[in-house]
N, CA, C and O atoms as CSV, one atom per row, in Angstrom:
chain,resi,resn,atom,element,x,y,z
A,1,MET,N,N,177.742,124.357,201.971
A,1,MET,CA,C,177.379,125.695,201.549
A,1,MET,C,C,176.075,125.616,200.754
A,1,MET,O,O,175.891,124.721,199.930
A,2,ASP,N,N,175.204,126.537,201.006
A,2,ASP,CA,C,173.919,126.562,200.338
A,2,ASP,C,C,173.964,127.450,199.100
A,2,ASP,O,O,174.712,128.425,199.040
A,3,CYS,N,N,173.145,127.090,198.116
A,3,CYS,CA,C,173.005,127.889,196.900
A,3,CYS,C,C,171.775,128.772,197.074
A,3,CYS,O,O,170.669,128.276,197.287
A,4,LYS,N,N,171.979,130.086,196.981
A,4,LYS,CA,C,170.878,131.024,197.170
A,4,LYS,C,C,170.658,131.809,195.883
A,4,LYS,O,O,171.608,132.272,195.252
A,5,PHE,N,N,169.388,131.950,195.504
A,5,PHE,CA,C,169.040,132.762,194.346
A,5,PHE,C,C,167.658,133.350,194.560
A,5,PHE,O,O,166.849,132.830,195.329
A,6,THR,N,N,167.411,134.435,193.867
A,6,THR,CA,C,166.157,135.161,194.037
A,6,THR,C,C,165.233,134.911,192.857
A,6,THR,O,O,165.658,134.947,191.702
A,7,THR,N,N,163.965,134.657,193.156
A,7,THR,CA,C,162.931,134.517,192.136
A,7,THR,C,C,161.923,135.651,192.312
A,7,THR,O,O,162.096,136.515,193.171
A,8,GLY,N,N,160.896,135.643,191.513
A,8,GLY,CA,C,159.852,136.642,191.632
A,8,GLY,C,C,159.087,136.549,192.936
A,8,GLY,O,O,158.450,137.516,193.352
A,9,LEU,N,N,159.142,135.401,193.585
A,9,LEU,CA,C,158.412,135.204,194.840
A,9,LEU,C,C,159.277,135.399,196.076
A,9,LEU,O,O,158.754,135.463,197.188
A,10,GLY,N,N,160.593,135.494,195.903
A,10,GLY,CA,C,161.464,135.710,197.054
A,10,GLY,C,C,162.764,134.937,196.944
A,10,GLY,O,O,163.133,134.472,195.865
A,11,LEU,N,N,163.457,134.803,198.069
A,11,LEU,CA,C,164.755,134.131,198.134
A,11,LEU,C,C,164.571,132.625,198.281
A,11,LEU,O,O,163.775,132.165,199.099
A,12,VAL,N,N,165.314,131.863,197.480
A,12,VAL,CA,C,165.274,130.406,197.540
A,12,VAL,C,C,166.659,129.909,197.953
A,12,VAL,O,O,167.669,130.351,197.405
A,13,THR,N,N,166.705,129.006,198.903
A,13,THR,CA,C,167.957,128.413,199.357
A,13,THR,C,C,167.898,126.913,199.120
A,13,THR,O,O,166.988,126.232,199.593
A,14,VAL,N,N,168.887,126.401,198.376
A,14,VAL,CA,C,168.968,124.966,198.083
A,14,VAL,C,C,170.249,124.440,198.706
A,14,VAL,O,O,171.330,124.976,198.462
A,15,ASN,N,N,170.131,123.398,199.506
A,15,ASN,CA,C,171.288,122.792,200.147
A,15,ASN,C,C,172.193,122.134,199.110
A,15,ASN,O,O,171.712,121.621,198.099
A,16,GLU,N,N,173.494,122.149,199.357
A,16,GLU,CA,C,174.467,121.562,198.438
A,16,GLU,C,C,174.231,120.069,198.239
A,16,GLU,O,O,174.431,119.565,197.134
A,17,GLU,N,N,173.811,119.349,199.281
A,17,GLU,CA,C,173.553,117.916,199.176
A,17,GLU,C,C,172.449,117.611,198.163
A,17,GLU,O,O,172.498,116.592,197.473
A,18,VAL,N,N,171.473,118.481,198.079
A,18,VAL,CA,C,170.380,118.290,197.123
A,18,VAL,C,C,170.915,118.372,195.697
A,18,VAL,O,O,170.576,117.541,194.855
A,19,ILE,N,N,171.737,119.358,195.432
A,19,ILE,CA,C,172.311,119.508,194.093
A,19,ILE,C,C,173.225,118.333,193.766
A,19,ILE,O,O,173.233,117.856,192.631
A,20,LEU,N,N,173.988,117.865,194.739
A,20,LEU,CA,C,174.860,116.704,194.525
A,20,LEU,C,C,174.052,115.465,194.147
A,20,LEU,O,O,174.415,114.752,193.211
A,21,LYS,N,N,172.972,115.207,194.858
A,21,LYS,CA,C,172.167,114.021,194.574
A,21,LYS,C,C,171.429,114.130,193.248
A,21,LYS,O,O,171.348,113.152,192.505
A,22,VAL,N,N,170.893,115.298,192.941
A,22,VAL,CA,C,170.205,115.484,191.661
A,22,VAL,C,C,171.170,115.248,190.511
A,22,VAL,O,O,170.825,114.569,189.544
A,23,ALA,N,N,172.372,115.799,190.602
A,23,ALA,CA,C,173.376,115.619,189.545
A,23,ALA,C,C,173.807,114.160,189.446
A,23,ALA,O,O,173.999,113.651,188.342
A,24,GLY,N,N,173.963,113.480,190.574
A,24,GLY,CA,C,174.364,112.075,190.568
A,24,GLY,C,C,173.318,111.164,189.946
A,24,GLY,O,O,173.650,110.301,189.134
A,25,TYR,N,N,172.057,111.348,190.320
A,25,TYR,CA,C,170.990,110.531,189.739
A,25,TYR,C,C,170.800,110.839,188.256
A,25,TYR,O,O,170.535,109.932,187.466
A,26,ALA,N,N,170.933,112.105,187.871
A,26,ALA,CA,C,170.814,112.467,186.455
A,26,ALA,C,C,171.929,111.824,185.638
A,26,ALA,O,O,171.706,111.403,184.503
A,27,ALA,N,N,173.123,111.748,186.210
A,27,ALA,CA,C,174.245,111.130,185.505
A,27,ALA,C,C,174.016,109.641,185.294
A,27,ALA,O,O,174.344,109.108,184.234
A,28,LEU,N,N,173.461,108.969,186.286
A,28,LEU,CA,C,173.233,107.524,186.165
A,28,LEU,C,C,172.146,107.185,185.153
A,28,LEU,O,O,172.092,106.055,184.668
A,29,GLU,N,N,171.278,108.145,184.823
A,29,GLU,CA,C,170.235,107.908,183.825
A,29,GLU,C,C,170.794,107.861,182.407
A,29,GLU,O,O,170.138,107.340,181.504
A,30,CYS,N,N,171.980,108.390,182.201
A,30,CYS,CA,C,172.554,108.485,180.857
A,30,CYS,C,C,173.078,107.136,180.379
A,30,CYS,O,O,173.643,106.364,181.154
A,31,TYR,N,N,172.883,106.867,179.094
A,31,TYR,CA,C,173.348,105.626,178.482
A,31,TYR,C,C,174.871,105.615,178.441
A,31,TYR,O,O,175.493,106.616,178.086
A,32,GLY,N,N,175.469,104.490,178.802
A,32,GLY,CA,C,176.913,104.328,178.741
A,32,GLY,C,C,177.630,104.586,180.050
A,32,GLY,O,O,178.835,104.354,180.151
A,33,ILE,N,N,176.910,105.061,181.053
A,33,ILE,CA,C,177.510,105.322,182.361
A,33,ILE,C,C,177.344,104.085,183.231
A,33,ILE,O,O,176.221,103.652,183.490
A,34,VAL,N,N,178.453,103.516,183.683
A,34,VAL,CA,C,178.410,102.353,184.571
A,34,VAL,C,C,178.149,102.810,185.996
A,34,VAL,O,O,177.397,102.171,186.731
A,35,GLY,N,N,178.774,103.921,186.389
A,35,GLY,CA,C,178.582,104.436,187.740
A,35,GLY,C,C,179.435,105.655,187.977
A,35,GLY,O,O,180.145,106.131,187.092
A,36,MET,N,N,179.347,106.145,189.193
A,36,MET,CA,C,180.141,107.286,189.603
A,36,MET,C,C,181.437,106.762,190.226
A,36,MET,O,O,181.481,105.658,190.768
A,37,ALA,N,N,182.480,107.571,190.138
A,37,ALA,CA,C,183.795,107.148,190.622
A,37,ALA,C,C,184.235,108.017,191.781
A,37,ALA,O,O,183.860,109.185,191.885
A,38,SER,N,N,185.033,107.428,192.644
A,38,SER,CA,C,185.657,108.170,193.729
A,38,SER,C,C,187.107,107.727,193.809
A,38,SER,O,O,187.406,106.533,193.808
A,39,LYS,N,N,187.994,108.691,193.876
A,39,LYS,CA,C,189.410,108.366,194.033
A,39,LYS,C,C,189.767,108.458,195.503
A,39,LYS,O,O,189.445,109.436,196.178
A,40,ARG,N,N,190.431,107.433,195.984
A,40,ARG,CA,C,190.950,107.525,197.340
A,40,ARG,C,C,192.204,108.385,197.279
A,40,ARG,O,O,193.079,108.157,196.443
A,41,THR,N,N,192.289,109.345,198.140
A,41,THR,CA,C,193.392,110.292,198.070
A,41,THR,C,C,194.723,109.670,198.450
A,41,THR,O,O,195.772,110.188,198.065
A,42,THR,N,N,194.709,108.586,199.188
A,42,THR,CA,C,195.967,108.009,199.639
A,42,THR,C,C,196.715,107.284,198.535
A,42,THR,O,O,197.934,107.412,198.427
A,43,ASP,N,N,195.998,106.520,197.709
A,43,ASP,CA,C,196.703,105.728,196.708
A,43,ASP,C,C,196.207,105.937,195.289
A,43,ASP,O,O,196.747,105.319,194.371
A,44,GLY,N,N,195.204,106.776,195.063
A,44,GLY,CA,C,194.745,107.079,193.716
A,44,GLY,C,C,193.933,105.977,193.059
A,44,GLY,O,O,193.723,106.020,191.847
A,45,ILE,N,N,193.468,104.990,193.816
A,45,ILE,CA,C,192.677,103.904,193.253
A,45,ILE,C,C,191.248,104.381,193.038
A,45,ILE,O,O,190.655,105.012,193.914
A,46,VAL,N,N,190.699,104.074,191.863
A,46,VAL,CA,C,189.333,104.468,191.533
A,46,VAL,C,C,188.373,103.410,192.048
A,46,VAL,O,O,188.571,102.217,191.818
A,47,GLN,N,N,187.321,103.854,192.754
A,47,GLN,CA,C,186.322,102.944,193.284
A,47,GLN,C,C,184.974,103.231,192.637
A,47,GLN,O,O,184.597,104.390,192.461
A,48,LEU,N,N,184.255,102.179,192.287
A,48,LEU,CA,C,182.885,102.301,191.785
A,48,LEU,C,C,181.960,102.489,192.977
A,48,LEU,O,O,181.956,101.680,193.904
A,49,LEU,N,N,181.175,103.563,192.947
A,49,LEU,CA,C,180.307,103.879,194.072
A,49,LEU,C,C,178.915,103.309,193.860
A,49,LEU,O,O,178.430,103.224,192.732
A,50,GLY,N,N,178.287,102.923,194.946
A,50,GLY,CA,C,176.909,102.455,194.888
A,50,GLY,C,C,175.943,103.618,194.930
A,50,GLY,O,O,176.351,104.777,195.001
A,51,ILE,N,N,174.665,103.303,194.885
A,51,ILE,CA,C,173.620,104.324,194.886
A,51,ILE,C,C,173.698,105.203,196.131
A,51,ILE,O,O,173.432,106.403,196.052
A,52,GLU,N,N,174.056,104.631,197.271
A,52,GLU,CA,C,174.065,105.399,198.510
A,52,GLU,C,C,175.209,106.405,198.581
A,52,GLU,O,O,175.173,107.300,199.425
A,53,ASN,N,N,176.223,106.289,197.720
A,53,ASN,CA,C,177.371,107.191,197.756
A,53,ASN,C,C,177.520,108.007,196.478
A,53,ASN,O,O,178.640,108.346,196.095
A,54,LEU,N,N,176.430,108.324,195.822
A,54,LEU,CA,C,176.501,109.062,194.563
A,54,LEU,C,C,177.173,110.413,194.707
A,54,LEU,O,O,177.888,110.850,193.806
A,55,ALA,N,N,176.953,111.069,195.813
A,55,ALA,CA,C,177.464,112.424,195.992
A,55,ALA,C,C,178.985,112.468,196.020
A,55,ALA,O,O,179.563,113.528,195.781
A,56,ARG,N,N,179.652,111.354,196.303
A,56,ARG,CA,C,181.114,111.349,196.331
A,56,ARG,C,C,181.708,111.428,194.931
A,56,ARG,O,O,182.881,111.775,194.788
A,57,GLY,N,N,180.944,111.121,193.909
A,57,GLY,CA,C,181.416,111.220,192.535
A,57,GLY,C,C,181.059,112.547,191.882
A,57,GLY,O,O,181.273,112.733,190.684
A,58,VAL,N,N,180.517,113.466,192.667
A,58,VAL,CA,C,180.097,114.773,192.154
A,58,VAL,C,C,180.684,115.853,193.049
A,58,VAL,O,O,180.667,115.731,194.274
A,59,ARG,N,N,181.201,116.908,192.438
A,59,ARG,CA,C,181.662,118.085,193.171
A,59,ARG,C,C,180.878,119.290,192.660
A,59,ARG,O,O,180.629,119.415,191.461
A,60,VAL,N,N,180.497,120.161,193.564
A,60,VAL,CA,C,179.747,121.354,193.197
A,60,VAL,C,C,180.494,122.578,193.712
A,60,VAL,O,O,180.882,122.638,194.878
A,61,HIS,N,N,180.689,123.545,192.834
A,61,HIS,CA,C,181.303,124.818,193.202
A,61,HIS,C,C,180.248,125.894,193.004
A,61,HIS,O,O,179.758,126.094,191.892
A,62,MET,N,N,179.900,126.582,194.076
A,62,MET,CA,C,178.848,127.576,194.006
A,62,MET,C,C,179.438,128.978,194.005
A,62,MET,O,O,180.297,129.309,194.822
A,63,ALA,N,N,178.963,129.791,193.077
A,63,ALA,CA,C,179.330,131.200,193.029
A,63,ALA,C,C,178.092,132.017,193.406
A,63,ALA,O,O,177.140,131.485,193.976
A,64,ASP,N,N,178.114,133.281,193.092
A,64,ASP,CA,C,177.014,134.160,193.498
A,64,ASP,C,C,175.670,133.730,192.927
A,64,ASP,O,O,174.705,133.549,193.669
A,65,ASP,N,N,175.607,133.567,191.605
A,65,ASP,CA,C,174.316,133.290,190.978
A,65,ASP,C,C,174.319,132.052,190.107
A,65,ASP,O,O,173.355,131.813,189.379
A,66,HIS,N,N,175.386,131.250,190.159
A,66,HIS,CA,C,175.444,130.049,189.324
A,66,HIS,C,C,176.189,128.923,190.040
A,66,HIS,O,O,176.808,129.121,191.085
A,67,VAL,N,N,176.107,127.740,189.442
A,67,VAL,CA,C,176.714,126.537,190.003
A,67,VAL,C,C,177.578,125.880,188.933
A,67,VAL,O,O,177.176,125.798,187.772
A,68,ASP,N,N,178.761,125.414,189.318
A,68,ASP,CA,C,179.619,124.605,188.456
A,68,ASP,C,C,179.610,123.178,189.002
A,68,ASP,O,O,179.781,122.971,190.204
A,69,VAL,N,N,179.411,122.200,188.124
A,69,VAL,CA,C,179.311,120.804,188.536
A,69,VAL,C,C,180.468,120.019,187.919
A,69,VAL,O,O,180.706,120.107,186.715
A,70,ASP,N,N,181.189,119.252,188.742
A,70,ASP,CA,C,182.246,118.351,188.286
A,70,ASP,C,C,181.770,116.923,188.512
A,70,ASP,O,O,181.375,116.569,189.622
A,71,LEU,N,N,181.804,116.097,187.462
A,71,LEU,CA,C,181.371,114.703,187.546
A,71,LEU,C,C,182.558,113.784,187.299
A,71,LEU,O,O,183.340,114.008,186.374
A,72,TYR,N,N,182.693,112.761,188.116
A,72,TYR,CA,C,183.728,111.742,187.972
A,72,TYR,C,C,183.019,110.431,187.689
A,72,TYR,O,O,182.337,109.884,188.555
A,73,ILE,N,N,183.185,109.924,186.462
A,73,ILE,CA,C,182.355,108.806,186.009
A,73,ILE,C,C,183.192,107.608,185.572
A,73,ILE,O,O,184.395,107.708,185.332
A,74,ILE,N,N,182.503,106.472,185.479
A,74,ILE,CA,C,183.056,105.250,184.904
A,74,ILE,C,C,182.182,104.909,183.702
A,74,ILE,O,O,180.961,104.800,183.823
A,75,VAL,N,N,182.815,104.741,182.542
A,75,VAL,CA,C,182.105,104.555,181.281
A,75,VAL,C,C,182.142,103.089,180.872
A,75,VAL,O,O,183.094,102.369,181.175
A,76,GLU,N,N,181.100,102.663,180.186
A,76,GLU,CA,C,181.018,101.300,179.659
A,76,GLU,C,C,181.971,101.148,178.474
A,76,GLU,O,O,182.083,102.049,177.643
A,77,TYR,N,N,182.651,100.017,178.399
A,77,TYR,CA,C,183.591,99.749,177.314
A,77,TYR,C,C,182.844,99.646,175.982
A,77,TYR,O,O,181.771,99.047,175.910
A,78,GLY,N,N,183.417,100.232,174.934
A,78,GLY,CA,C,182.859,100.138,173.603
A,78,GLY,C,C,181.924,101.277,173.241
A,78,GLY,O,O,181.402,101.312,172.126
A,79,ILE,N,N,181.702,102.200,174.148
A,79,ILE,CA,C,180.814,103.336,173.911
A,79,ILE,C,C,181.672,104.568,173.626
A,79,ILE,O,O,182.734,104.742,174.224
A,80,SER,N,N,181.212,105.416,172.718
A,80,SER,CA,C,181.922,106.652,172.401
A,80,SER,C,C,181.931,107.571,173.620
A,80,SER,O,O,180.879,108.009,174.087
A,81,ILE,N,N,183.118,107.854,174.122
A,81,ILE,CA,C,183.239,108.687,175.316
A,81,ILE,C,C,182.756,110.107,175.047
A,81,ILE,O,O,182.122,110.719,175.906
A,82,SER,N,N,183.050,110.633,173.868
A,82,SER,CA,C,182.619,112.002,173.569
A,82,SER,C,C,181.099,112.106,173.479
A,82,SER,O,O,180.522,113.106,173.905
A,83,ALA,N,N,180.448,111.084,172.931
A,83,ALA,CA,C,178.981,111.093,172.854
A,83,ALA,C,C,178.360,110.969,174.239
A,83,ALA,O,O,177.377,111.645,174.544
A,84,VAL,N,N,178.922,110.116,175.070
A,84,VAL,CA,C,178.427,109.951,176.436
A,84,VAL,C,C,178.609,111.253,177.214
A,84,VAL,O,O,177.706,111.674,177.937
A,85,ALA,N,N,179.771,111.890,177.069
A,85,ALA,CA,C,180.039,113.131,177.800
A,85,ALA,C,C,179.094,114.248,177.360
A,85,ALA,O,O,178.604,115.005,178.197
A,86,ALA,N,N,178.834,114.358,176.061
A,86,ALA,CA,C,177.922,115.395,175.567
A,86,ALA,C,C,176.508,115.188,176.093
A,86,ALA,O,O,175.851,116.142,176.509
A,87,THR,N,N,176.042,113.949,176.073
A,87,THR,CA,C,174.711,113.632,176.600
A,87,THR,C,C,174.657,113.888,178.101
A,87,THR,O,O,173.677,114.428,178.615
A,88,LEU,N,N,175.705,113.500,178.787
A,88,LEU,CA,C,175.776,113.679,180.230
A,88,LEU,C,C,175.724,115.157,180.616
A,88,LEU,O,O,175.011,115.528,181.548
A,89,ILE,N,N,176.462,115.988,179.915
A,89,ILE,CA,C,176.478,117.424,180.199
A,89,ILE,C,C,175.090,118.026,180.014
A,89,ILE,O,O,174.609,118.770,180.869
A,90,ASP,N,N,174.450,117.699,178.896
A,90,ASP,CA,C,173.110,118.240,178.632
A,90,ASP,C,C,172.091,117.771,179.662
A,90,ASP,O,O,171.279,118.563,180.141
A,91,THR,N,N,172.131,116.488,180.001
A,91,THR,CA,C,171.165,115.920,180.937
A,91,THR,C,C,171.331,116.498,182.334
A,91,THR,O,O,170.352,116.904,182.961
A,92,VAL,N,N,172.562,116.537,182.824
A,92,VAL,CA,C,172.809,117.031,184.180
A,92,VAL,C,C,172.456,118.513,184.275
A,92,VAL,O,O,171.843,118.942,185.252
A,93,LYS,N,N,172.836,119.292,183.273
A,93,LYS,CA,C,172.516,120.716,183.298
A,93,LYS,C,C,171.007,120.933,183.323
A,93,LYS,O,O,170.507,121.734,184.113
A,94,TYR,N,N,170.280,120.224,182.463
A,94,TYR,CA,C,168.826,120.369,182.411
A,94,TYR,C,C,168.179,119.971,183.736
A,94,TYR,O,O,167.357,120.712,184.274
A,95,LYS,N,N,168.552,118.792,184.266
A,95,LYS,CA,C,167.917,118.282,185.487
A,95,LYS,C,C,168.178,119.182,186.686
A,95,LYS,O,O,167.263,119.462,187.460
A,96,VAL,N,N,169.425,119.640,186.850
A,96,VAL,CA,C,169.742,120.494,187.993
A,96,VAL,C,C,168.993,121.820,187.891
A,96,VAL,O,O,168.434,122.300,188.877
A,97,GLU,N,N,168.985,122.408,186.699
A,97,GLU,CA,C,168.277,123.677,186.538
A,97,GLU,C,C,166.771,123.510,186.691
A,97,GLU,O,O,166.109,124.351,187.299
A,98,HIS,N,N,166.231,122.430,186.143
A,98,HIS,CA,C,164.783,122.213,186.176
A,98,HIS,C,C,164.286,121.856,187.574
A,98,HIS,O,O,163.248,122.359,188.006
A,99,LEU,N,N,165.009,120.998,188.283
A,99,LEU,CA,C,164.537,120.514,189.572
A,99,LEU,C,C,164.877,121.437,190.738
A,99,LEU,O,O,164.119,121.501,191.706
A,100,THR,N,N,166.009,122.160,190.669
A,100,THR,CA,C,166.401,123.005,191.795
A,100,THR,C,C,166.204,124.487,191.524
A,100,THR,O,O,166.039,125.266,192.463
A,101,GLY,N,N,166.216,124.890,190.264
A,101,GLY,CA,C,166.103,126.303,189.936
A,101,GLY,C,C,167.431,127.023,189.889
A,101,GLY,O,O,167.479,128.183,189.478
A,102,ALA,N,N,168.506,126.381,190.294
A,102,ALA,CA,C,169.841,126.992,190.268
A,102,ALA,C,C,170.372,126.990,188.839
A,102,ALA,O,O,170.195,126.008,188.118
A,103,LYS,N,N,171.012,128.061,188.427
A,103,LYS,CA,C,171.602,128.156,187.088
A,103,LYS,C,C,172.952,127.446,187.069
A,103,LYS,O,O,173.793,127.676,187.938
A,104,VAL,N,N,173.153,126.588,186.083
A,104,VAL,CA,C,174.407,125.851,185.933
A,104,VAL,C,C,175.215,126.515,184.828
A,104,VAL,O,O,174.763,126.593,183.685
A,105,SER,N,N,176.405,126.991,185.164
A,105,SER,CA,C,177.225,127.653,184.149
A,105,SER,C,C,178.080,126.649,183.384
A,105,SER,O,O,178.274,126.798,182.178
A,106,LYS,N,N,178.598,125.617,184.075
A,106,LYS,CA,C,179.345,124.589,183.352
A,106,LYS,C,C,179.300,123.259,184.083
A,106,LYS,O,O,179.151,123.185,185.302
A,107,VAL,N,N,179.435,122.211,183.279
A,107,VAL,CA,C,179.499,120.844,183.785
A,107,VAL,C,C,180.785,120.236,183.252
A,107,VAL,O,O,180.959,120.106,182.040
A,108,ASN,N,N,181.687,119.862,184.157
A,108,ASN,CA,C,182.961,119.256,183.775
A,108,ASN,C,C,182.863,117.745,184.003
A,108,ASN,O,O,182.411,117.293,185.055
A,109,VAL,N,N,183.292,116.977,183.003
A,109,VAL,CA,C,183.224,115.515,183.084
A,109,VAL,C,C,184.640,114.955,183.078
A,109,VAL,O,O,185.442,115.267,182.197
A,110,SER,N,N,184.938,114.119,184.081
A,110,SER,CA,C,186.220,113.420,184.156
A,110,SER,C,C,185.941,111.926,184.087
A,110,SER,O,O,185.285,111.369,184.967
A,111,VAL,N,N,186.438,111.282,183.045
A,111,VAL,CA,C,186.285,109.833,182.920
A,111,VAL,C,C,187.421,109.190,183.686
A,111,VAL,O,O,188.584,109.316,183.303
A,112,GLU,N,N,187.090,108.498,184.768
A,112,GLU,CA,C,188.093,107.922,185.659
A,112,GLU,C,C,188.446,106.472,185.310
A,112,GLU,O,O,189.537,106.006,185.638
A,113,ASP,N,N,187.529,105.760,184.648
A,113,ASP,CA,C,187.775,104.353,184.364
A,113,ASP,C,C,186.823,103.878,183.283
A,113,ASP,O,O,185.831,104.539,182.975
A,114,ILE,N,N,187.136,102.718,182.709
A,114,ILE,CA,C,186.275,102.055,181.724
A,114,ILE,C,C,186.039,100.643,182.231
A,114,ILE,O,O,186.983,99.955,182.619
A,115,ARG,N,N,184.786,100.206,182.230
A,115,ARG,CA,C,184.444,98.861,182.686
A,115,ARG,C,C,183.756,98.089,181.578
A,115,ARG,O,O,183.017,98.652,180.770
A,116,VAL,N,N,184.013,96.796,181.555
A,116,VAL,CA,C,183.393,95.925,180.568
A,116,VAL,C,C,182.031,95.504,181.076
A,116,VAL,O,O,181.323,94.760,180.399
C-alpha cells in the first residue's frame, strides 16, 4: 500500500517499501541497537536480521494522512532499554518525516531480545 499526501506542489506517493527501509536504517543508526528482529510465526523464535532483510523487523500502518511505525529490535546487553527506545523513537520519526515527507503519528518499539 502506498502512502499518499498532498503538498503545495501536488500529490506525492511514497511506496511502503521505501518507508520500511528508511525506518530500518534509521533504527540501526541508534546506539545500543544490535539489529532488527523477526519472529517466525511457527515457533516464535527470534531471528537477528541482516542488512538485506531490515524491512522484516519493521511494520508500517498507513492511515489517511499519517503513518504508524512498529519496530522489533534486539538491544545490546547493559544498555538502558528506556533510553535506547526514546532515542530510537525520536530518530525514526525525524528520519521518516524528513526523508519521505510522510507524517508519523506514533512509533511503537518492541524489544524482542538482548544480545551480549
